[in-house]
C-alpha atoms as an extended CHARMM CRD file, in Angstrom:
* protein
*
       122  EXT
         1         1  MET       CA             11.7880000000       -3.3200000000       -7.7280000000  PROA      1               0.0000000000
         2         2  SER       CA             11.8340000000       -6.8500000000       -6.5460000000  PROA      2               0.0000000000
         3         3  SER       CA             10.1300000000       -8.6080000000       -3.5260000000  PROA      3               0.0000000000
         4         4  ARG       CA             14.0980000000       -8.6960000000       -2.0890000000  PROA      4               0.0000000000
         5         5  LYS       CA             14.4630000000       -5.3410000000       -2.4030000000  PROA      5               0.0000000000
         6         6  LEU       CA             11.5300000000       -4.8820000000       -0.2500000000  PROA      6               0.0000000000
         7         7  PHE       CA             11.9340000000       -6.4270000000        2.3980000000  PROA      7               0.0000000000
         8         8  SER       CA             16.3660000000       -6.1340000000        2.7550000000  PROA      8               0.0000000000
         9         9  ASN       CA             16.5720000000       -3.8370000000        5.4330000000  PROA      9               0.0000000000
        10        10  SER       CA             14.8500000000       -5.7820000000        7.8280000000  PROA      10              0.0000000000
        11        11  SER       CA             16.2990000000       -7.1080000000       10.8520000000  PROA      11              0.0000000000
        12        12  LYS       CA             13.0590000000       -9.1610000000       11.8100000000  PROA      12              0.0000000000
        13        13  GLU       CA             12.6710000000      -12.5400000000       11.3150000000  PROA      13              0.0000000000
        14        14  LEU       CA              9.1690000000      -13.5410000000       10.6390000000  PROA      14              0.0000000000
        15        15  PHE       CA              7.6430000000      -12.8760000000        7.5230000000  PROA      15              0.0000000000
        16        16  SER       CA              5.2060000000      -11.0580000000        8.5140000000  PROA      16              0.0000000000
        17        17  GLU       CA              7.0700000000       -8.5250000000       11.2010000000  PROA      17              0.0000000000
        18        18  LYS       CA              9.0150000000       -8.0580000000        7.6760000000  PROA      18              0.0000000000
        19        19  PHE       CA              6.1210000000       -7.0860000000        5.8680000000  PROA      19              0.0000000000
        20        20  TYR       CA              5.0190000000       -5.1820000000        8.3850000000  PROA      20              0.0000000000
        21        21  GLU       CA              8.3880000000       -3.0250000000        8.7840000000  PROA      21              0.0000000000
        22        22  ALA       CA              8.6550000000       -2.6820000000        4.8910000000  PROA      22              0.0000000000
        23        23  MET       CA              4.5240000000       -0.7270000000        4.2470000000  PROA      23              0.0000000000
        24        24  ASN       CA              5.2600000000        1.4640000000        7.1950000000  PROA      24              0.0000000000
        25        25  ASN       CA              8.7020000000        2.4940000000        5.8710000000  PROA      25              0.0000000000
        26        26  ASP       CA              9.2980000000        5.7320000000        4.4210000000  PROA      26              0.0000000000
        27        27  SER       CA             11.8830000000        4.8190000000        1.6360000000  PROA      27              0.0000000000
        28        28  SER       CA             12.7680000000        7.3790000000       -1.0840000000  PROA      28              0.0000000000
        29        29  ASP       CA             11.5110000000        4.9640000000       -4.0950000000  PROA      29              0.0000000000
        30        30  LEU       CA              7.8540000000        6.0330000000       -2.1080000000  PROA      30              0.0000000000
        31        31  SER       CA              8.3550000000        9.5070000000       -4.3550000000  PROA      31              0.0000000000
        32        32  LYS       CA              7.8950000000        8.0770000000       -7.4920000000  PROA      32              0.0000000000
        33        33  TYR       CA              4.0370000000        7.6930000000       -6.3180000000  PROA      33              0.0000000000
        34        34  ASP       CA              4.3880000000       11.0930000000       -5.8910000000  PROA      34              0.0000000000
        35        35  HSD       CA              1.7110000000       12.0640000000       -9.2160000000  PROA      35              0.0000000000
        36        36  GLU       CA             -0.6790000000        9.6740000000       -8.5730000000  PROA      36              0.0000000000
        37        37  CYS       CA             -0.8620000000        9.7180000000       -4.3500000000  PROA      37              0.0000000000
        38        38  ASN       CA             -0.4840000000       13.8160000000       -3.9100000000  PROA      38              0.0000000000
        39        39  GLU       CA             -4.0760000000       14.3350000000       -5.2110000000  PROA      39              0.0000000000
        40        40  ILE       CA             -6.0700000000       12.0960000000       -3.8380000000  PROA      40              0.0000000000
        41        41  ILE       CA             -9.5470000000       13.0160000000       -2.7160000000  PROA      41              0.0000000000
        42        42  VAL       CA             -9.7330000000       12.6840000000        1.3560000000  PROA      42              0.0000000000
        43        43  TYR       CA             -9.8920000000       15.0360000000        4.1310000000  PROA      43              0.0000000000
        44        44  ASN       CA             -7.8530000000       15.3150000000        7.4100000000  PROA      44              0.0000000000
        45        45  PRO       CA             -5.5080000000       13.9770000000        7.4190000000  PROA      45              0.0000000000
        46        46  LYS       CA             -4.4120000000       14.2130000000        3.7080000000  PROA      46              0.0000000000
        47        47  ASP       CA             -0.8190000000       13.9390000000        4.4540000000  PROA      47              0.0000000000
        48        48  VAL       CA             -1.2630000000       10.3480000000        6.6300000000  PROA      48              0.0000000000
        49        49  MET       CA             -3.5160000000        9.4530000000        3.5790000000  PROA      49              0.0000000000
        50        50  ILE       CA             -0.8660000000       10.4390000000        0.6690000000  PROA      50              0.0000000000
        51        51  LYS       CA              1.7040000000        8.2060000000        2.6020000000  PROA      51              0.0000000000
        52        52  ILE       CA             -1.0490000000        5.0080000000        2.7650000000  PROA      52              0.0000000000
        53        53  CYS       CA             -1.0060000000        5.4440000000       -1.4530000000  PROA      53              0.0000000000
        54        54  LYS       CA              2.1630000000        5.5270000000       -1.9440000000  PROA      54              0.0000000000
        55        55  ASN       CA              2.8410000000        2.2720000000        0.1990000000  PROA      55              0.0000000000
        56        56  TYR       CA             -0.4850000000        1.3230000000       -1.2310000000  PROA      56              0.0000000000
        57        57  LEU       CA              1.2820000000        1.8250000000       -4.8020000000  PROA      57              0.0000000000
        58        58  ARG       CA              4.1980000000        0.3340000000       -3.8890000000  PROA      58              0.0000000000
        59        59  TYR       CA              2.4230000000       -3.3270000000       -2.4010000000  PROA      59              0.0000000000
        60        60  ILE       CA              0.3010000000       -3.1490000000       -5.9450000000  PROA      60              0.0000000000
        61        61  GLU       CA              3.8390000000       -2.8320000000       -8.1100000000  PROA      61              0.0000000000
        62        62  TYR       CA              5.7120000000       -5.4450000000       -5.4070000000  PROA      62              0.0000000000
        63        63  CYS       CA              2.6740000000       -7.4880000000       -6.2860000000  PROA      63              0.0000000000
        64        64  LYS       CA              2.7470000000       -8.2290000000       -9.8160000000  PROA      64              0.0000000000
        65        65  LEU       CA              6.5700000000       -9.5540000000       -9.5310000000  PROA      65              0.0000000000
        66        66  LEU       CA              5.1810000000      -12.1270000000       -7.5150000000  PROA      66              0.0000000000
        67        67  ASN       CA              4.8720000000      -14.9690000000       -9.5570000000  PROA      67              0.0000000000
        68        68  ASP       CA              4.4270000000      -17.3610000000       -6.6200000000  PROA      68              0.0000000000
        69        69  ASP       CA              0.4120000000      -17.4970000000       -6.0160000000  PROA      69              0.0000000000
        70        70  ASN       CA              0.8730000000      -18.7710000000       -2.4900000000  PROA      70              0.0000000000
        71        71  SER       CA              3.1550000000      -16.1760000000       -1.4730000000  PROA      71              0.0000000000
        72        72  LEU       CA              0.6200000000      -13.9570000000       -2.7050000000  PROA      72              0.0000000000
        73        73  TYR       CA             -2.1610000000      -14.8460000000       -0.6990000000  PROA      73              0.0000000000
        74        74  LYS       CA              0.2540000000      -14.9440000000        2.2420000000  PROA      74              0.0000000000
        75        75  ASP       CA              1.0190000000      -10.9980000000        1.5120000000  PROA      75              0.0000000000
        76        76  SER       CA             -2.2910000000      -10.3190000000        0.5110000000  PROA      76              0.0000000000
        77        77  VAL       CA             -3.9490000000      -11.6670000000        4.0440000000  PROA      77              0.0000000000
        78        78  PHE       CA             -1.0620000000       -9.1040000000        5.6260000000  PROA      78              0.0000000000
        79        79  PHE       CA             -1.9230000000       -6.3200000000        3.2610000000  PROA      79              0.0000000000
        80        80  ASN       CA             -5.7750000000       -6.2810000000        4.5220000000  PROA      80              0.0000000000
        81        81  TYR       CA             -4.5840000000       -6.3120000000        7.5740000000  PROA      81              0.0000000000
        82        82  TRP       CA             -2.0350000000       -3.4590000000        8.0430000000  PROA      82              0.0000000000
        83        83  LEU       CA             -4.5340000000       -1.4010000000        5.7140000000  PROA      83              0.0000000000
        84        84  TYR       CA             -7.7040000000       -2.4110000000        7.9370000000  PROA      84              0.0000000000
        85        85  GLY       CA             -5.0190000000       -1.6750000000       10.8890000000  PROA      85              0.0000000000
        86        86  VAL       CA             -3.5920000000        1.9570000000        9.3420000000  PROA      86              0.0000000000
        87        87  LEU       CA             -7.2730000000        3.2150000000        9.0570000000  PROA      87              0.0000000000
        88        88  THR       CA             -8.6550000000        2.0550000000       12.2800000000  PROA      88              0.0000000000
        89        89  HSD       CA             -5.9630000000        3.6820000000       14.0170000000  PROA      89              0.0000000000
        90        90  ILE       CA             -6.6140000000        6.9950000000       12.1870000000  PROA      90              0.0000000000
        91        91  TYR       CA            -10.5180000000        7.0000000000       12.1920000000  PROA      91              0.0000000000
        92        92  GLY       CA            -11.4660000000        4.3290000000       15.2260000000  PROA      92              0.0000000000
        93        93  PHE       CA            -12.6180000000        1.1760000000       15.0930000000  PROA      93              0.0000000000
        94        94  ASN       CA            -16.3130000000        3.1150000000       15.2620000000  PROA      94              0.0000000000
        95        95  SER       CA            -15.3950000000        5.2940000000       12.2730000000  PROA      95              0.0000000000
        96        96  THR       CA            -17.6080000000        3.0770000000        9.7820000000  PROA      96              0.0000000000
        97        97  GLU       CA            -17.9440000000        5.5530000000        6.9120000000  PROA      97              0.0000000000
        98        98  GLN       CA            -14.5640000000        7.5890000000        6.8800000000  PROA      98              0.0000000000
        99        99  ILE       CA            -13.1110000000        4.1040000000        6.9350000000  PROA      99              0.0000000000
       100       100  ARG       CA            -15.1880000000        3.3260000000        4.1580000000  PROA      100             0.0000000000
       101       101  THR       CA            -14.8220000000        6.4210000000        2.0220000000  PROA      101             0.0000000000
       102       102  ARG       CA            -10.5710000000        6.4900000000        2.3420000000  PROA      102             0.0000000000
       103       103  PHE       CA            -10.6360000000        2.8740000000        1.2400000000  PROA      103             0.0000000000
       104       104  SER       CA            -12.7030000000        3.3170000000       -1.8060000000  PROA      104             0.0000000000
       105       105  ALA       CA            -10.5330000000        6.6690000000       -2.5880000000  PROA      105             0.0000000000
       106       106  LEU       CA             -7.1790000000        3.8180000000       -2.0140000000  PROA      106             0.0000000000
       107       107  GLN       CA             -9.4920000000        1.6130000000       -4.3380000000  PROA      107             0.0000000000
       108       108  LEU       CA             -9.6300000000        4.7620000000       -7.2810000000  PROA      108             0.0000000000
       109       109  LYS       CA             -5.7680000000        5.0910000000       -6.9500000000  PROA      109             0.0000000000
       110       110  TRP       CA             -5.3710000000        1.5490000000       -7.4850000000  PROA      110             0.0000000000
       111       111  ILE       CA             -7.8600000000        1.0400000000      -10.5660000000  PROA      111             0.0000000000
       112       112  ASN       CA             -5.7160000000        4.2020000000      -12.0150000000  PROA      112             0.0000000000
       113       113  PHE       CA             -2.7560000000        2.9940000000      -11.3530000000  PROA      113             0.0000000000
       114       114  ASP       CA             -3.5550000000       -0.4070000000      -12.8320000000  PROA      114             0.0000000000
       115       115  TYR       CA             -5.0160000000        0.7970000000      -15.7640000000  PROA      115             0.0000000000
       116       116  ARG       CA             -2.0040000000        2.5910000000      -16.1270000000  PROA      116             0.0000000000
       117       117  ARG       CA              0.5100000000        0.5000000000      -15.8720000000  PROA      117             0.0000000000
       118       118  ILE       CA             -0.8060000000       -1.9870000000      -18.3800000000  PROA      118             0.0000000000
       119       119  ASN       CA             -1.6370000000        0.6940000000      -21.3950000000  PROA      119             0.0000000000
       120       120  GLU       CA              2.6270000000        1.2080000000      -21.1160000000  PROA      120             0.0000000000
       121       121  PRO       CA              4.0240000000       -0.7000000000      -23.5830000000  PROA      121             0.0000000000
       122       122  TYR       CA              7.5390000000       -3.2590000000      -22.1870000000  PROA      122             0.0000000000
């Protein structure tokens, strides 16, 4: 996946709009994260968390393709806002413990995903 591919289908003008649209996109390339995300340990709504997990891992893979620290910083700011917005939309602003638990489940997937990728041969 190239950085252009992540944003290629967007008709938006602002980068932030393209970013959020790509993160909320249900594209076919998300199926390659089924193995990692279908077993995420969370309570309801598990199906929504699986989709978030897939977008999350796709984003991590996308970040590895960026060699520009400026772009990576800008993207991670947008990513953090996106993730917080999605989790608070699902669980509510006052559900700090639920948000923290779900975020931890995503971090665990990230760690395992990164570790597995590090050990893959080139």
